[in-house]
N, C-alpha and C positions, 0 to 999 in steps of 0.2 A: 827442345821444346816438345810437348806432347799435344797429340789431337784428341779432343773429346767430341762425341757426337750424343745429342740427346734426341731420342724419339719423344714426340709429344702428341698429346690428345687434346683437343677442343672441348670446351663444355657443350653440351648439346643444345643450350640456350644460345650460343654465339654462332652466328652463321660463318661459313667458310671465308666470305670475304672479309668481314670483321677480324676473323682470327688471323688470316694472313697479313692484313694491314697492321695489326697489333704486334706480330712477331717482326716484321720488316721495319716498323719505326720506332715505337716506343722500346721494345724489347732489344732490338738492333743497338740503339742509341745507348741504352745503359750498359750493354756488354761492352761497347767500345770504350766508353769512359772509364770502366773497370781495366781494360788493357787487353780485350780478346783480339787476337790476330786472325787473319785469314776468315772472317766471319762469314758463314754461308748460311741461308735458310732455304729450304726446301718444304714447299707447302701445297696443299690441294687449294686450288682457287678456280674461278671460272674459266681461266685460260686452259685447264687440262680437263674440263668436262666431257669433252669428246673421246677423251682415254679412258673413260669409266670402265669400259669393257675389258681392260688390261689388269685390273685390280684382281688380286688374290689375297683372300683373307682368311688364313687358316688359324691364327690367334685372333679371338675377337676380344674386344672391336678392333678394327685395324686402326693404327695411328694415323694422325692428319698431317704429319710432317716431321722434319728434323731441324735441329739447330746444331751447327758444327763449327768449332773453331779451335785455335791453338793456345795453349797456356805455356808459360816458363817451366810450372810444374803443375800436375793434377792431383796433388795430395789433397786430402779432404779440407784442411783449414785454408788453403789458399784458393781453392774451388769453390767453397761454400757461398761467397757472395754472388758469383756468377749463377750458381744453381739456383739461388733465392729469387733472382731476377726473372729465371725463366719460370720457376714454380708459381709465381704471382700471376703469371698470365695464361696458364693452362689448367687443364682438370687433372692431368697426370703426366709424369715425365719418367723416361727410363735412360739413365746415362751409362755410357761405355767409353771406356780407354780404348783407342785403336791405332794400329801400325798401318798408315797408309802406302799404297802402291798404286802408280798412274800409268797403266799400260798405254792410254791414249789421252794425251793432253789436248783441250780444245784449242786448236789453233784453227779451226775451219770457221767457227762463229765466236770469236773471243767474247768474253763477258765483259761488259762494262759495269763499273762498281755503281751500286745502286739501282740497277736496272735489270729487268727480267732477261734472262739468258735465252737465246732462241730455241725454238722447239720445246722440248719437254725432257725432264729428268725422270727416268725410272729407278726408283729404290727397290732393291731386292734384299729381304732380311734371310739369311742363310743359317741353318742349323746342321751341323755334322751328323750323318747318318751313324747309329751305333755300331753299324757293320764295318766301318772304317775306323783305323787309327787316326789320332790327329796327324801324324806325319803322312800318312797315306792320302788322307783328304786333301791336306794342304798340296801336296804333290800334282794330285789329279787336277785341282782347281787352278793352281798357278803355273804348273809347268805343261799342262796339255790342254785343259779346257780354254785357257785365255785366248789362245790363237785361233781356236774354233769360233769363239764368240767374235772375234774380230773379222775373221773371214767371212762370216755368215750373216752379219748384221751391218745395218748402215749407222754405225755408231761414231759421233764426233768427240764424245768424251767416254772415258772409261777409268773409273776409279774403284780400287778394291781395299776396303777398310777391314782388316783382320782385327777382330775383337781380342784384346788383350786380357781384360777383365771388367765386369760390370762395376758401376761406380755408386748406383743407387739401390737401396733395398727393394727386393721384389721385380727387379728388372727381369723381363723375360730371358730366357737361356737362348742367345743367339751366339754365332760364331763368326759372323761377318756381315758387312753392310756394303752393298755393291751400288755404285752410281754409275748410270749410263745415259749419255745425252744423245736424244733422237730427233730428226727434224719433225715439223708439225705434222706432215702427211702420216707418218708411222703411228699417230694416234688411232687411226681408222682404217688405214689400208695395210694389212698384213704383208703385202708385196714390197711397200716402202720400207717396212720395219726390217724385213729381211733381205734388203738391198737386191731386190729383184723386179723392179717396177717394170710391167709389161711382158714378163718373162715367167710363165707359170712353171716351167720346167726347173729353173733356177731356184724359183721360190720353194718348191717343194723338196729339191735337193739340199738348199740350205736349211729349211725347217727340220727335216729328218737328221741332218748332221748336228744341228742344235739340241735337239731332244736327245739324241743317242749321246751326246757328250754330258749333258746335264744329269741323265740318268745315272751316270757313272758315280757322282758325288752329291746329288741332292735327291731328297725325298720330297716328292711334289706336294704331300699332304703336310709338310711342315714349313713351307715357304710363304712368305708374305711379299706381296708386290705391290708398291704404290707408286702411280704416275703423279709427277709433282712439276710445279714450276720453280726453277732455281732462281735465288737472289744471290749475288755476290755484294755483300755489304762492307767489305774490306778488302784490301788487296791480299793474295795469297801470302802465307805467313813467311815463305822463302824470301819475299822482296818488301815485305812491310816493315 
């Protein structure tokens, strides 16, 4: 099976809440009928309004969410009906074939199918800096930075999606999509985000370590960050 992720943008005439509802309901239902597995919607809604300060938009306009799922094969002819369902509900979409790695599976707050996952899911869209070869970039990210992120943040979910290739014309050039689950307090409390509630010294230490690690493989003027609500609409592909 192959995993696909679509970044989606809403029409400015459509509210965040209506857009989120449409993706979770009509769009999800149609995708499931077509055979999507492991269907997940990440979307900006009122639940993540407190996290607006965490947004980073270097590619304008910033997307409003993602729709991801698994297919038996992601070639154009087989994928087209799924893409048409999404396209009918959004103003713009950008699709990617990805290879998924899960350093942290969500066992702390297991998601219930059809319901909002606890806390919030921060999406980061990464672009490899020209100064690094693909092999060097991947080595720093996967073999060095991953443990730093785990050690310095209060994440209960960590998914690394390496982009294999874009699927739709005009899709922005990105090399990875990261999903990290945080408790709700982390929307507004940096100490909660960096696993250091009530401990300023630990917070500063974790923050510095994270920034130093990120600087090795991320250009901060090329990254997009989007706090979202996560909805699992179908069991993960491995068990569906």
